[in-house]
Short mmCIF file of the C-alpha atoms (twelve columns), coordinates in Angstrom:
data_MODEL
# 
_entry.id   MODEL 
# 
loop_
_atom_site.group_PDB 
_atom_site.id 
_atom_site.type_symbol 
_atom_site.label_atom_id 
_atom_site.label_alt_id 
_atom_site.label_comp_id 
_atom_site.label_asym_id 
_atom_site.label_seq_id 
_atom_site.Cartn_x 
_atom_site.Cartn_y 
_atom_site.Cartn_z 
_atom_site.pdbx_PDB_model_num 
ATOM 1  C CA . MET A 1  110.680 100.189 -53.708 1 
ATOM 2  C CA . CYS A 2  110.492 96.988  -52.977 1 
ATOM 3  C CA . SER A 3  109.713 94.258  -55.733 1 
ATOM 4  C CA . SER A 4  106.701 92.956  -53.442 1 
ATOM 5  C CA . ASP A 5  105.225 96.277  -53.038 1 
ATOM 6  C CA . LEU A 6  102.170 97.083  -55.038 1 
ATOM 7  C CA . LYS A 7  100.640 100.163 -56.406 1 
ATOM 8  C CA . ILE A 8  96.793  100.786 -56.436 1 
ATOM 9  C CA . GLU A 9  95.114  103.242 -57.625 1 
ATOM 10 C CA . VAL A 10 91.599  104.849 -55.586 1 
ATOM 11 C CA . ASP A 11 89.467  107.447 -56.806 1 
ATOM 12 C CA . GLY A 12 92.521  108.665 -59.050 1 
ATOM 13 C CA . LYS A 13 95.131  108.902 -56.722 1 
ATOM 14 C CA . GLU A 14 98.030  106.159 -56.353 1 
ATOM 15 C CA . TYR A 15 98.712  104.259 -53.463 1 
ATOM 16 C CA . LEU A 16 102.249 102.503 -52.444 1 
ATOM 17 C CA . LEU A 17 100.294 98.888  -51.087 1 
ATOM 18 C CA . GLU A 18 102.483 97.111  -49.033 1 
ATOM 19 C CA . VAL A 19 102.472 92.701  -48.775 1 
ATOM 20 C CA . PRO A 20 102.038 91.429  -45.384 1 
ATOM 21 C CA . LEU A 21 105.163 89.463  -44.004 1 
ATOM 22 C CA . LYS A 22 104.719 85.747  -43.766 1 
ATOM 23 C CA . ALA A 23 106.964 83.469  -40.996 1 
ATOM 24 C CA . ASP A 24 107.030 79.761  -42.417 1 
ATOM 25 C CA . ILE A 25 107.181 78.765  -38.581 1 
ATOM 26 C CA . ALA A 26 106.306 80.637  -35.431 1 
ATOM 27 C CA . LEU A 27 107.392 79.902  -32.006 1 
ATOM 28 C CA . ILE A 28 105.862 81.010  -29.266 1 
ATOM 29 C CA . PHE A 29 105.050 80.978  -25.381 1 
ATOM 30 C CA . GLY A 30 101.904 80.941  -24.183 1 
ATOM 31 C CA . HIS A 31 100.697 81.359  -20.416 1 
ATOM 32 C CA . THR A 32 98.068  78.960  -20.110 1 
ATOM 33 C CA . VAL A 33 97.577  76.643  -23.066 1 
ATOM 34 C CA . ASP A 34 94.321  74.341  -23.370 1 
ATOM 35 C CA . LYS A 35 94.870  71.034  -24.677 1 
ATOM 36 C CA . LYS A 36 92.957  72.661  -27.996 1 
ATOM 37 C CA . GLY A 37 95.597  75.596  -28.335 1 
ATOM 38 C CA . ASN A 38 93.681  77.922  -27.336 1 
ATOM 39 C CA . ILE A 39 95.911  80.416  -25.731 1 
ATOM 40 C CA . VAL A 40 96.354  82.857  -22.576 1 
ATOM 41 C CA . TYR A 41 98.924  85.476  -22.582 1 
ATOM 42 C CA . ARG A 42 100.452 86.503  -19.605 1 
ATOM 43 C CA . GLY A 43 102.780 90.746  -20.224 1 
ATOM 44 C CA . ALA A 44 104.420 91.447  -23.044 1 
ATOM 45 C CA . THR A 45 103.804 87.831  -24.622 1 
ATOM 46 C CA . ARG A 46 100.577 89.462  -26.387 1 
ATOM 47 C CA . ASN A 47 102.292 91.899  -27.795 1 
ATOM 48 C CA . PHE A 48 103.735 89.712  -30.841 1 
ATOM 49 C CA . ASN A 49 103.106 86.401  -30.379 1 
ATOM 50 C CA . ALA A 50 98.692  86.889  -31.386 1 
ATOM 51 C CA . ILE A 51 100.220 88.345  -34.834 1 
ATOM 52 C CA . MET A 52 102.770 85.929  -35.203 1 
ATOM 53 C CA . ALA A 53 100.212 82.910  -34.443 1 
ATOM 54 C CA . THR A 54 98.066  84.473  -37.638 1 
ATOM 55 C CA . ALA A 55 101.068 84.957  -39.955 1 
ATOM 56 C CA . ALA A 56 102.808 81.764  -39.897 1 
ATOM 57 C CA . ASP A 57 102.043 78.751  -41.733 1 
ATOM 58 C CA . THR A 58 102.980 76.700  -38.980 1 
ATOM 59 C CA . VAL A 59 102.806 77.699  -35.600 1 
ATOM 60 C CA . ILE A 60 104.424 76.190  -32.174 1 
ATOM 61 C CA . VAL A 61 103.159 77.053  -28.724 1 
ATOM 62 C CA . GLU A 62 105.268 76.158  -25.688 1 
ATOM 63 C CA . ALA A 63 102.600 76.269  -22.968 1 
ATOM 64 C CA . GLU A 64 103.583 77.366  -19.129 1 
ATOM 65 C CA . ASN A 65 100.650 75.728  -17.635 1 
ATOM 66 C CA . LEU A 66 99.050  73.203  -20.035 1 
ATOM 67 C CA . VAL A 67 94.904  72.514  -18.993 1 
ATOM 68 C CA . GLU A 68 92.378  70.626  -20.229 1 
ATOM 69 C CA . VAL A 69 89.528  71.973  -22.475 1 
ATOM 70 C CA . GLY A 70 87.322  74.238  -20.548 1 
ATOM 71 C CA . GLU A 71 89.692  75.094  -18.351 1 
ATOM 72 C CA . ILE A 72 90.157  78.663  -19.692 1 
ATOM 73 C CA . ASP A 73 87.213  81.312  -19.837 1 
ATOM 74 C CA . GLN A 74 86.499  82.049  -23.321 1 
ATOM 75 C CA . ASN A 75 86.821  85.705  -22.581 1 
ATOM 76 C CA . HIS A 76 90.300  85.523  -21.753 1 
ATOM 77 C CA . VAL A 77 91.772  83.455  -25.082 1 
ATOM 78 C CA . VAL A 78 93.819  85.790  -27.221 1 
ATOM 79 C CA . THR A 79 94.989  83.104  -29.664 1 
ATOM 80 C CA . PRO A 80 92.250  80.224  -30.485 1 
ATOM 81 C CA . GLY A 81 93.226  76.820  -31.234 1 
ATOM 82 C CA . LEU A 82 92.542  77.118  -34.479 1 
ATOM 83 C CA . PHE A 83 96.080  79.007  -35.610 1 
ATOM 84 C CA . VAL A 84 98.087  76.503  -33.573 1 
ATOM 85 C CA . ASP A 85 99.842  73.141  -35.347 1 
ATOM 86 C CA . TYR A 86 101.708 71.745  -32.375 1 
ATOM 87 C CA . ILE A 87 101.960 72.459  -28.522 1 
ATOM 88 C CA . VAL A 88 105.111 71.503  -26.157 1 
ATOM 89 C CA . ASP A 89 104.286 71.331  -22.348 1 
ATOM 90 C CA . GLY A 90 107.482 73.289  -21.127 1 
ATOM 91 C CA . GLY A 91 105.665 73.587  -17.634 1 
ATOM 92 C CA . ASP A 92 107.905 71.886  -14.600 1 
ATOM 93 C CA . LYS A 93 111.124 73.072  -15.971 1 
# 
């Protein structure tokens, strides 16, 4: 058992509780990102980037397409800008 594992008791049964992983920095890639950091992913980038954005203390997103605020349909945003600290315009490489 790892030292970060905890045991809790629920209704007389003992369970092992593992603490979540935490990252200092997450470097993620977004297909479309607005200037407030709202992110739309494409393909497999949606699998882990959204999770890492919520797990890291500092989030840096590379935007394939950097757009103005309001250009992304709010129903397509996967990661809200609240989680993003820095945006790098990666378009036109």
